[in-house]
ROGUGU-249743 format. One record per atom (N, C-alpha, C): x, y, z. Coordinates in steps of 0.05 Angstrom, whole numbers, plus 32768, in hexadecimal, padded with zeros to 4 digits. Each point is the difference from the previous one (the first is absolute). Example, Ala and Ser with C-alpha at 12.3 -4.5 7.8 and 13.67 -1.06 7.14 Angstrom:
// ROGUGU-249743
@x=8108 | y=7F8E | z=809C .
@x=7FEE | y=8018 | z=8000 .
@x=8012 | y=8018 | z=8000 .
@x=7FF9 | y=8015 | z=7FF2 .
@x=8010 | y=8018 | z=8001 .
@x=7FF1 | y=8016 | z=800E .
END
This chain:
// ROGUGU-249743
@x=8138 | y=7F70 | z=7FEF .
@x=7FEC | y=7FFD | z=8014 .
@x=7FEC | y=7FEA | z=7FF8 .
@x=7FFC | y=7FED | z=8012 .
@x=7FED | y=7FEA | z=7FFB .
@x=7FE7 | y=8004 | z=8010 .
@x=7FE9 | y=7FF8 | z=7FF5 .
@x=7FE7 | y=8002 | z=800F .
@x=7FEA | y=7FEF | z=7FF4 .
@x=7FEB | y=7FFE | z=800F .
@x=7FE8 | y=7FF1 | z=7FF8 .
@x=7FE8 | y=8013 | z=8002 .
@x=7FEE | y=7FFF | z=7FEC .
@x=7FE8 | y=8010 | z=8002 .
@x=7FE9 | y=7FEF | z=7FF5 .
@x=7FE8 | y=8007 | z=8009 .
@x=7FE8 | y=7FF1 | z=7FF5 .
@x=7FFC | y=8005 | z=7FE3 .
@x=7FF6 | y=7FED | z=7FF2 .
@x=7FF8 | y=8004 | z=7FE4 .
@x=7FE9 | y=8014 | z=7FFF .
@x=7FFF | y=8010 | z=7FEB .
@x=7FEB | y=8014 | z=7FFD .
@x=7FF3 | y=7FFB | z=7FE5 .
@x=7FE8 | y=800B | z=7FFB .
@x=7FF4 | y=7FFD | z=7FE6 .
@x=8011 | y=8009 | z=7FE9 .
@x=8011 | y=8014 | z=8005 .
@x=8012 | y=800A | z=7FEB .
@x=8015 | y=7FEC | z=7FF8 .
@x=8005 | y=7FEC | z=8011 .
@x=8014 | y=7FEC | z=7FFA .
@x=7FF5 | y=7FEA | z=7FEE .
@x=7FE6 | y=8000 | z=7FFB .
@x=7FF3 | y=7FEB | z=7FF0 .
@x=800E | y=7FFB | z=7FE5 .
@x=8004 | y=8014 | z=7FEF .
@x=800C | y=7FFA | z=7FE6 .
@x=801C | y=7FF4 | z=8002 .
@x=8011 | y=800A | z=8012 .
@x=801B | y=7FF5 | z=8004 .
@x=7FFE | y=7FE3 | z=800A .
@x=7FEF | y=7FFC | z=8014 .
@x=7FFD | y=7FE5 | z=800B .
@x=7FF6 | y=7FEC | z=7FEB .
@x=7FED | y=8009 | z=7FF1 .
@x=7FF5 | y=7FEF | z=7FEA .
@x=8016 | y=7FF8 | z=7FEC .
@x=8010 | y=8014 | z=7FF9 .
@x=8016 | y=7FFB | z=7FED .
@x=8013 | y=7FEB | z=800B .
@x=8008 | y=8003 | z=801A .
@x=8013 | y=7FED | z=800C .
@x=7FF4 | y=7FE4 | z=8003 .
@x=7FE8 | y=7FFF | z=800A .
@x=7FF4 | y=7FE5 | z=8004 .
@x=7FFB | y=7FF2 | z=7FE6 .
@x=7FF6 | y=800F | z=7FEC .
@x=7FFB | y=7FF4 | z=7FE6 .
@x=801A | y=7FF7 | z=7FF3 .
@x=8015 | y=8010 | z=8004 .
@x=801A | y=7FF8 | z=7FF5 .
@x=800B | y=7FE7 | z=800D .
@x=7FFB | y=7FFC | z=801A .
@x=800B | y=7FE9 | z=800E .
@x=7FEE | y=7FE7 | z=7FFD .
@x=7FE6 | y=8004 | z=8001 .
@x=7FEE | y=7FE9 | z=8001 .
@x=7FEB | y=7FFF | z=7FE9 .
@x=8002 | y=8013 | z=7FEE .
@x=7FEF | y=7FFF | z=7FE9 .
@x=7FE4 | y=800B | z=8004 .
@x=7FF8 | y=8005 | z=8018 .
@x=7FE5 | y=800A | z=8007 .
@x=8000 | y=8009 | z=801D .
@x=7FED | y=8012 | z=8006 .
@x=7FFD | y=8007 | z=801D .
@x=7FED | y=7FED | z=800E .
@x=7FF4 | y=7FEE | z=7FF0 .
@x=7FEF | y=7FEB | z=800C .
@x=8012 | y=7FEA | z=800A .
@x=7FFB | y=7FF8 | z=8019 .
@x=800E | y=7FEA | z=800C .
@x=7FED | y=7FEA | z=8009 .
@x=800A | y=7FE8 | z=8000 .
@x=7FF0 | y=7FE9 | z=8009 .
@x=800E | y=7FF5 | z=8019 .
@x=7FF1 | y=7FFB | z=8015 .
@x=800B | y=7FF5 | z=8019 .
@x=7FEA | y=7FF4 | z=8010 .
@x=8004 | y=7FE8 | z=800A .
@x=7FED | y=7FF4 | z=8011 .
@x=7FE4 | y=7FFB | z=7FF3 .
@x=8000 | y=7FFC | z=7FE6 .
@x=7FE7 | y=7FFA | z=7FF2 .
@x=7FF0 | y=8019 | z=7FF9 .
@x=800C | y=8017 | z=8001 .
@x=7FF2 | y=8019 | z=7FF9 .
@x=8012 | y=8012 | z=7FEF .
@x=7FF3 | y=8012 | z=7FF2 .
@x=800F | y=8014 | z=7FF0 .
@x=7FFA | y=801B | z=800C .
@x=8014 | y=8011 | z=8001 .
@x=7FFD | y=801C | z=8009 .
@x=8013 | y=8012 | z=7FF1 .
@x=7FFA | y=8019 | z=8001 .
@x=8011 | y=8014 | z=7FF3 .
@x=8011 | y=800E | z=8014 .
@x=801A | y=7FFE | z=7FFD .
@x=8013 | y=800C | z=8013 .
@x=7FFB | y=801E | z=8003 .
@x=7FF8 | y=800D | z=7FEB .
@x=7FFC | y=801D | z=8001 .
@x=7FEA | y=8008 | z=8014 .
@x=7FEF | y=7FED | z=8007 .
@x=7FEA | y=8006 | z=8013 .
@x=8009 | y=7FFD | z=801D .
@x=8019 | y=7FF7 | z=8005 .
@x=800A | y=7FFB | z=801B .
@x=8011 | y=8018 | z=800A .
@x=7FFE | y=8006 | z=8019 .
@x=8012 | y=8014 | z=800C .
@x=801D | y=7FF5 | z=8000 .
@x=8013 | y=8012 | z=8004 .
@x=801B | y=7FF6 | z=8002 .
@x=8014 | y=8017 | z=8004 .
@x=8018 | y=7FFB | z=7FF9 .
@x=8017 | y=8012 | z=8005 .
@x=8013 | y=8001 | z=7FE8 .
@x=800E | y=8016 | z=7FFF .
@x=8016 | y=8004 | z=7FED .
@x=8019 | y=8004 | z=8010 .
@x=8016 | y=7FF3 | z=7FF8 .
@x=801A | y=8005 | z=800C .
@x=800F | y=8013 | z=7FEE .
@x=800C | y=8015 | z=800C .
@x=800E | y=8014 | z=7FF1 .
@x=801D | y=8002 | z=8009 .
@x=8012 | y=8005 | z=7FED .
@x=801B | y=8006 | z=8007 .
@x=8008 | y=8018 | z=7FEF .
@x=8008 | y=8016 | z=800D .
@x=8006 | y=8019 | z=7FF2 .
@x=7FE9 | y=8009 | z=7FEE .
@x=7FE8 | y=7FFB | z=8009 .
@x=7FE8 | y=8008 | z=7FF1 .
@x=7FF7 | y=7FED | z=7FEA .
@x=800F | y=7FEC | z=7FFA .
@x=7FF9 | y=7FED | z=7FEB .
@x=7FF4 | y=7FE7 | z=800C .
@x=7FEC | y=7FF4 | z=7FF2 .
@x=7FF4 | y=7FE7 | z=8008 .
@x=8015 | y=7FEA | z=8000 .
@x=8003 | y=7FF1 | z=8015 .
@x=8011 | y=7FE8 | z=8001 .
@x=7FF0 | y=7FE7 | z=8006 .
@x=7FE6 | y=8003 | z=8006 .
@x=7FEF | y=7FE9 | z=8005 .
@x=7FE4 | y=8008 | z=8007 .
@x=7FEE | y=7FEC | z=8001 .
@x=7FE5 | y=8005 | z=8007 .
@x=7FF4 | y=7FE7 | z=800D .
@x=7FEB | y=8004 | z=8010 .
@x=7FF2 | y=7FE9 | z=800C .
@x=7FE2 | y=8007 | z=8001 .
@x=7FF0 | y=7FEC | z=7FFF .
@x=7FE3 | y=8003 | z=8003 .
@x=7FF6 | y=7FEA | z=8013 .
@x=7FEA | y=8006 | z=800D .
@x=7FF5 | y=7FEC | z=8013 .
@x=7FE2 | y=8002 | z=8001 .
@x=7FF4 | y=7FEB | z=800B .
@x=7FE3 | y=8000 | z=8003 .
@x=7FFA | y=7FF6 | z=801C .
@x=7FEF | y=800E | z=800E .
@x=7FF7 | y=7FF7 | z=801B .
@x=7FE5 | y=7FF3 | z=7FFE .
@x=7FFE | y=7FE8 | z=800A .
@x=7FE7 | y=7FF1 | z=8000 .
@x=7FFC | y=7FF6 | z=801D .
@x=7FEB | y=8009 | z=800C .
@x=7FFA | y=7FF9 | z=801C .
@x=8018 | y=8006 | z=8011 .
@x=800D | y=7FEC | z=800C .
@x=8015 | y=8005 | z=8013 .
@x=801C | y=7FF9 | z=7FF4 .
@x=8001 | y=7FFF | z=7FE5 .
@x=801A | y=7FF9 | z=7FF4 .
@x=8007 | y=8012 | z=7FE8 .
@x=8019 | y=8002 | z=7FFB .
@x=800A | y=800F | z=7FE9 .
@x=800E | y=7FED | z=7FED .
@x=7FFA | y=8003 | z=7FE6 .
@x=800F | y=7FF2 | z=7FEC .
@x=8010 | y=8015 | z=7FF0 .
@x=801A | y=7FFC | z=7FFF .
@x=8010 | y=8011 | z=7FEF .
@x=7FFC | y=7FF6 | z=7FE4 .
@x=7FF4 | y=8011 | z=7FF0 .
@x=7FF8 | y=7FF7 | z=7FE5 .
@x=8015 | y=8006 | z=7FEB .
@x=8012 | y=8012 | z=8006 .
@x=8017 | y=8005 | z=7FEE .
@x=8016 | y=800C | z=8010 .
@x=8018 | y=7FF9 | z=7FF9 .
@x=8018 | y=800C | z=800C .
@x=8016 | y=7FFC | z=7FEB .
@x=800A | y=8017 | z=7FF6 .
@x=8014 | y=7FFE | z=7FEB .
@x=8014 | y=8017 | z=8003 .
@x=8019 | y=7FFA | z=7FFA .
@x=8014 | y=8014 | z=8001 .
@x=8009 | y=8006 | z=7FE3 .
@x=8004 | y=801A | z=7FFB .
@x=800A | y=8009 | z=7FE6 .
@x=801E | y=7FFF | z=8000 .
@x=800B | y=8006 | z=8017 .
@x=801D | y=8000 | z=8003 .
@x=8007 | y=7FEC | z=8016 .
@x=8006 | y=7FE7 | z=7FF9 .
@x=8006 | y=7FEC | z=8015 .
@x=8019 | y=8007 | z=8010 .
@x=8000 | y=7FF7 | z=8019 .
@x=8018 | y=8004 | z=8011 .
@x=8000 | y=801A | z=800F .
@x=7FEB | y=8010 | z=7FFE .
@x=7FFF | y=801A | z=800D .
@x=7FF4 | y=7FFE | z=801C .
@x=7FF4 | y=7FEA | z=8007 .
@x=7FF1 | y=7FFD | z=8019 .
@x=7FE3 | y=8008 | z=7FFD .
@x=7FF8 | y=8008 | z=7FE8 .
@x=7FE4 | y=8009 | z=7FFC .
@x=7FEC | y=7FEA | z=8005 .
@x=8006 | y=7FE8 | z=7FF7 .
@x=7FED | y=7FEA | z=8004 .
@x=7FFB | y=7FFB | z=801E .
@x=8015 | y=8000 | z=8010 .
@x=7FFD | y=7FFC | z=801D .
@x=7FF1 | y=8017 | z=800C .
@x=8006 | y=8019 | z=7FF7 .
@x=7FF2 | y=8017 | z=800B .
@x=7FE2 | y=8000 | z=7FF9 .
@x=7FFA | y=7FF7 | z=7FE8 .
@x=7FE4 | y=7FFF | z=7FF8 .
@x=7FF1 | y=7FEA | z=8010 .
@x=800D | y=7FEA | z=8004 .
@x=7FF5 | y=7FEB | z=8011 .
@x=7FFA | y=800A | z=801C .
@x=8014 | y=800F | z=800B .
@x=7FFC | y=800B | z=801B .
@x=7FE9 | y=8014 | z=8000 .
@x=7FFD | y=8010 | z=7FEB .
@x=7FEA | y=8014 | z=8000 .
@x=7FE5 | y=7FF2 | z=8000 .
@x=7FFE | y=7FEB | z=7FF0 .
@x=7FE7 | y=7FF0 | z=8000 .
@x=7FFA | y=7FF4 | z=801C .
@x=8015 | y=7FF5 | z=800B .
@x=7FFC | y=7FF3 | z=801B .
@x=7FF8 | y=8015 | z=8015 .
@x=800B | y=8018 | z=7FFE .
@x=7FF9 | y=8015 | z=8013 .
@x=7FE2 | y=8007 | z=7FFE .
@x=7FF6 | y=8000 | z=7FE7 .
@x=7FE3 | y=8005 | z=7FFD .
@x=7FF1 | y=7FE9 | z=800F .
@x=8008 | y=7FE8 | z=7FFC .
@x=7FF3 | y=7FE9 | z=800D .
@x=8001 | y=8003 | z=801F .
@x=8017 | y=8008 | z=800A .
@x=8003 | y=8003 | z=801D .
@x=7FEF | y=8017 | z=800A .
@x=8000 | y=8017 | z=7FF2 .
@x=7FF0 | y=8017 | z=8008 .
@x=7FE2 | y=7FFA | z=7FFF .
@x=7FF8 | y=7FEF | z=7FED .
@x=7FE3 | y=7FFA | z=7FFE .
@x=7FF8 | y=7FE8 | z=8010 .
@x=8012 | y=7FF5 | z=8010 .
@x=7FFA | y=7FE9 | z=8011 .
@x=7FFA | y=7FE6 | z=7FF2 .
@x=800C | y=7FFD | z=7FE8 .
@x=7FFB | y=7FE7 | z=7FF1 .
@x=800D | y=7FE9 | z=800E .
@x=7FF7 | y=7FE8 | z=7FF9 .
@x=800B | y=7FE8 | z=800D .
@x=8012 | y=7FF0 | z=7FEE .
@x=7FFF | y=8005 | z=7FE6 .
@x=800F | y=7FEF | z=7FED .
@x=8009 | y=8011 | z=7FE8 .
@x=8019 | y=7FFB | z=7FF8 .
@x=800B | y=800C | z=7FE8 .
@x=800A | y=7FE9 | z=7FEE .
@x=7FF7 | y=7FFF | z=7FE7 .
@x=8007 | y=7FEA | z=7FEF .
@x=8004 | y=800B | z=7FE3 .
@x=800B | y=7FEE | z=7FEF .
@x=8002 | y=8006 | z=7FE4 .
@x=8002 | y=7FE6 | z=7FF1 .
@x=7FFB | y=8002 | z=7FE6 .
@x=8001 | y=7FE8 | z=7FEF .
@x=8014 | y=8006 | z=7FE9 .
@x=8010 | y=7FEC | z=7FFA .
@x=8012 | y=8002 | z=7FE9 .
@x=7FFE | y=7FE6 | z=7FF1 .
@x=800E | y=7FFD | z=7FEA .
@x=7FFF | y=7FE8 | z=7FF0 .
@x=8019 | y=7FF0 | z=8003 .
@x=7FFE | y=7FE7 | z=7FF9 .
@x=8016 | y=7FED | z=8004 .
@x=801A | y=8007 | z=7FF1 .
@x=7FFE | y=8011 | z=7FEB .
@x=8018 | y=8008 | z=7FF1 .
@x=800E | y=8017 | z=800C .
@x=7FF4 | y=800E | z=8013 .
@x=800A | y=8019 | z=800A .
@x=8014 | y=7FFB | z=8017 .
@x=8016 | y=7FF4 | z=7FF9 .
@x=8014 | y=7FF8 | z=8014 .
@x=800D | y=8018 | z=800D .
@x=8004 | y=8016 | z=7FF1 .
@x=800B | y=8018 | z=800C .
@x=7FEE | y=800B | z=8016 .
@x=7FE6 | y=8000 | z=7FFB .
@x=7FED | y=800A | z=8014 .
@x=7FFF | y=7FED | z=8018 .
@x=8001 | y=7FE6 | z=7FFC .
@x=8000 | y=7FED | z=8016 .
@x=8019 | y=8005 | z=8012 .
@x=8016 | y=8004 | z=7FF3 .
@x=8019 | y=8005 | z=800F .
@x=7FFD | y=801A | z=8010 .
@x=7FF7 | y=8015 | z=7FF3 .
@x=7FFC | y=801B | z=800D .
@x=7FEE | y=7FFD | z=8018 .
@x=7FE8 | y=7FF5 | z=7FFC .
@x=7FED | y=7FFF | z=8016 .
@x=8009 | y=7FEE | z=8017 .
@x=800B | y=7FE9 | z=7FFA .
@x=8009 | y=7FEF | z=8015 .
@x=8017 | y=800C | z=8010 .
@x=8011 | y=800F | z=7FF3 .
@x=8016 | y=800D | z=800F .
@x=7FF6 | y=8015 | z=8013 .
@x=7FE7 | y=800A | z=7FFB .
@x=7FF4 | y=8014 | z=8012 .
@x=7FEC | y=7FF4 | z=8013 .
@x=8000 | y=7FE6 | z=8003 .
@x=7FF1 | y=7FF2 | z=8014 .
@x=7FE5 | y=7FF5 | z=7FF8 .
@x=7FF8 | y=8004 | z=7FE7 .
@x=7FE6 | y=7FF5 | z=7FF7 .
@x=8004 | y=7FE1 | z=7FFD .
@x=7FEB | y=7FF2 | z=8006 .
@x=8001 | y=7FE3 | z=7FFF .
@x=7FEB | y=7FF6 | z=7FED .
@x=8006 | y=7FEA | z=7FF3 .
@x=7FEE | y=7FF3 | z=7FEE .
@x=7FEA | y=7FF3 | z=8010 .
@x=7FE7 | y=8005 | z=7FF9 .
@x=7FE9 | y=7FF5 | z=800F .
@x=7FEE | y=7FEF | z=7FEE .
@x=8002 | y=8003 | z=7FE6 .
@x=7FEF | y=7FF1 | z=7FEE .
@x=800C | y=7FFD | z=7FE4 .
@x=7FFC | y=7FE9 | z=7FF5 .
@x=8006 | y=7FFB | z=7FE4 .
@x=7FE5 | y=7FFA | z=7FF3 .
@x=7FF9 | y=800F | z=7FEC .
@x=7FE8 | y=7FFB | z=7FF1 .
@x=8008 | y=7FF5 | z=7FE5 .
@x=8005 | y=7FE5 | z=7FFF .
@x=800A | y=7FF3 | z=7FE8 .
@x=7FEB | y=8003 | z=7FEA .
@x=800A | y=8009 | z=7FE8 .
@x=7FEF | y=8003 | z=7FE9 .
@x=7FEE | y=8019 | z=8000 .
@x=8003 | y=8011 | z=8014 .
@x=7FEE | y=8018 | z=8002 .
@x=8005 | y=8013 | z=7FE9 .
@x=8018 | y=8003 | z=7FF6 .
@x=8005 | y=8012 | z=7FEA .
@x=7FF5 | y=7FF4 | z=7FE6 .
@x=8003 | y=7FE6 | z=7FFD .
@x=7FF4 | y=7FF3 | z=7FE9 .
@x=7FE2 | y=8005 | z=7FFF .
@x=7FF3 | y=7FFD | z=8017 .
@x=7FE3 | y=8004 | z=8002 .
@x=7FF9 | y=801D | z=7FFA .
@x=800F | y=8013 | z=800B .
@x=7FFB | y=801D | z=7FFB .
@x=8004 | y=8006 | z=7FE3 .
@x=8014 | y=7FF4 | z=7FF3 .
@x=8005 | y=8005 | z=7FE4 .
@x=7FE8 | y=7FF7 | z=7FEF .
@x=7FF3 | y=7FEA | z=8008 .
@x=7FE9 | y=7FF5 | z=7FF1 .
@x=7FE6 | y=800F | z=8006 .
@x=7FFD | y=800A | z=8018 .
@x=7FE6 | y=800B | z=8008 .
@x=7FFF | y=801E | z=8006 .
@x=8017 | y=800C | z=8007 .
@x=7FFF | y=801C | z=8008 .
@x=8011 | y=8013 | z=7FEF .
@x=8018 | y=7FF7 | z=7FFA .
@x=8013 | y=8012 | z=7FF3 .
@x=8011 | y=7FF1 | z=7FEB .
@x=7FF5 | y=7FFD | z=7FE8 .
@x=800E | y=7FEF | z=7FEC .
@x=801C | y=800B | z=7FF8 .
@x=8005 | y=801A | z=8005 .
@x=801A | y=800B | z=7FF8 .
@x=8017 | y=7FF9 | z=8012 .
@x=7FFB | y=7FF1 | z=8015 .
@x=8017 | y=7FF7 | z=8011 .
@x=8013 | y=7FEF | z=7FF0 .
@x=8019 | y=8006 | z=8001 .
@x=8014 | y=7FF1 | z=7FF0 .
@x=8002 | y=7FE3 | z=8009 .
@x=8007 | y=7FEF | z=7FEE .
@x=8004 | y=7FE4 | z=8007 .
@x=801B | y=7FFC | z=800D .
@x=8014 | y=8010 | z=7FF7 .
@x=801C | y=7FFD | z=800A .
@x=8007 | y=801A | z=800D .
@x=800D | y=7FFD | z=8017 .
@x=8008 | y=8018 | z=8010 .
@x=801E | y=8003 | z=8003 .
@x=8008 | y=800B | z=8016 .
@x=801C | y=8005 | z=8006 .
@x=8011 | y=7FE7 | z=7FFD .
@x=8017 | y=8003 | z=7FF4 .
@x=8014 | y=7FEB | z=7FFD .
@x=7FF5 | y=7FE8 | z=7FF1 .
@x=7FEC | y=8004 | z=7FEE .
@x=7FF5 | y=7FEB | z=7FF0 .
@x=7FEF | y=7FEC | z=8010 .
@x=7FF7 | y=8008 | z=8018 .
@x=7FF0 | y=7FEE | z=8011 .
@x=7FE2 | y=8002 | z=7FF8 .
@x=7FF3 | y=7FEA | z=7FFB .
@x=7FE3 | y=8001 | z=7FFA .
@x=7FF1 | y=800B | z=8018 .
@x=7FEE | y=8013 | z=7FFB .
@x=7FF0 | y=800C | z=8016 .
@x=7FE7 | y=7FEF | z=8003 .
@x=7FFE | y=7FF4 | z=8018 .
@x=7FE9 | y=7FEE | z=8005 .
@x=7FF2 | y=8005 | z=801B .
@x=8010 | y=8007 | z=8014 .
@x=7FF6 | y=8000 | z=801C .
@x=8002 | y=801B | z=800D .
@x=7FEE | y=8004 | z=8014 .
@x=8001 | y=8017 | z=8011 .
@x=800D | y=7FF8 | z=801B .
@x=8011 | y=8011 | z=800A .
@x=800C | y=7FFC | z=801B .
@x=7FF7 | y=8017 | z=8011 .
@x=7FF5 | y=7FF9 | z=8017 .
@x=7FF7 | y=8015 | z=8013 .
@x=8014 | y=8002 | z=8017 .
@x=8008 | y=8019 | z=8006 .
@x=8012 | y=8005 | z=8016 .
@x=7FF3 | y=8013 | z=8013 .
@x=8008 | y=7FFF | z=8019 .
@x=7FF6 | y=8013 | z=8014 .
@x=8017 | y=8007 | z=8013 .
@x=7FFD | y=8017 | z=800C .
@x=8013 | y=8009 | z=8015 .
@x=7FF3 | y=7FFD | z=801B .
@x=800C | y=7FEF | z=8012 .
@x=7FF4 | y=7FFD | z=801A .
@x=7FFC | y=801B | z=800E .
@x=7FE9 | y=8004 | z=800C .
@x=7FF8 | y=801A | z=800C .
@x=8015 | y=800A | z=8014 .
@x=800C | y=7FEF | z=800F .
@x=8014 | y=8008 | z=8014 .
@x=8019 | y=800D | z=7FF3 .
@x=8004 | y=7FFB | z=7FE7 .
@x=8018 | y=800A | z=7FF2 .
@x=7FFC | y=801B | z=7FF2 .
@x=7FE7 | y=800A | z=8000 .
@x=7FFA | y=8019 | z=7FF2 .
@x=8010 | y=8017 | z=800A .
@x=8000 | y=8005 | z=801B .
@x=800F | y=8018 | z=800A .
@x=801E | y=8000 | z=7FF9 .
@x=800D | y=7FE9 | z=8002 .
@x=801D | y=7FFF | z=7FFA .
@x=8005 | y=8005 | z=7FE3 .
@x=7FEF | y=7FF6 | z=7FEE .
@x=8005 | y=8005 | z=7FE4 .
@x=7FFC | y=801E | z=7FFA .
@x=7FEB | y=800C | z=800B .
@x=7FFB | y=801D | z=7FFC .
@x=8019 | y=8010 | z=800A .
@x=8009 | y=7FF9 | z=8018 .
@x=8017 | y=800F | z=800B .
@x=8019 | y=7FFD | z=7FEF .
@x=8005 | y=7FE8 | z=7FF6 .
@x=8018 | y=7FFB | z=7FF1 .
@x=8000 | y=800C | z=7FE4 .
@x=7FEA | y=8000 | z=7FF2 .
@x=8000 | y=8007 | z=7FE4 .
@x=7FF1 | y=801A | z=7FF9 .
@x=7FF4 | y=800E | z=8012 .
@x=7FF0 | y=8018 | z=7FF9 .
@x=8012 | y=8016 | z=7FF5 .
@x=7FF5 | y=800E | z=7FED .
@x=800B | y=8019 | z=7FF5 .
@x=7FEE | y=8016 | z=800A .
@x=800A | y=8019 | z=7FFF .
@x=7FEF | y=8017 | z=8008 .
@x=7FE7 | y=8001 | z=7FEE .
@x=7FEA | y=8008 | z=800B .
@x=7FE7 | y=8003 | z=7FF1 .
@x=7FF9 | y=801D | z=7FFC .
@x=7FF1 | y=8005 | z=7FEA .
@x=7FF7 | y=801B | z=7FFB .
@x=7FE3 | y=8000 | z=7FFA .
END
């Protein structure tokens, strides 16, 4: 049985362990600011009762930024279901924009998001270099596939496409 449920305070230790294991810290830098993922609401994807992914988001004014989306077990559909769950929150709250930021080395994420209809809307050349110098010195110099991490890429899902993505990828919620 697959399903999605909101993150709860009891999930904090497990979420911290996963995020720290993947990114070295629960602190993230994006758009010239630093934030702690554990402070954001989100969802857990479950399969047969086991975590297969998680997502976190932040709502600011009329937009949502997906601040984390990760699958523990790739290929299960959990990433798509988590994306749909976040988008449903945006739709239910009447938000106007859904966006996220990734880095230039994260080619798997770029492929995943673009296949689901997200479009590149901004390149912030050198933004990661700046964040490493001013906000979060622990950001690695080299990322996936040996690619130097330098830039932020911003993607968004056009508002008109939200309902179709929700319909196509949603899992049952609890």
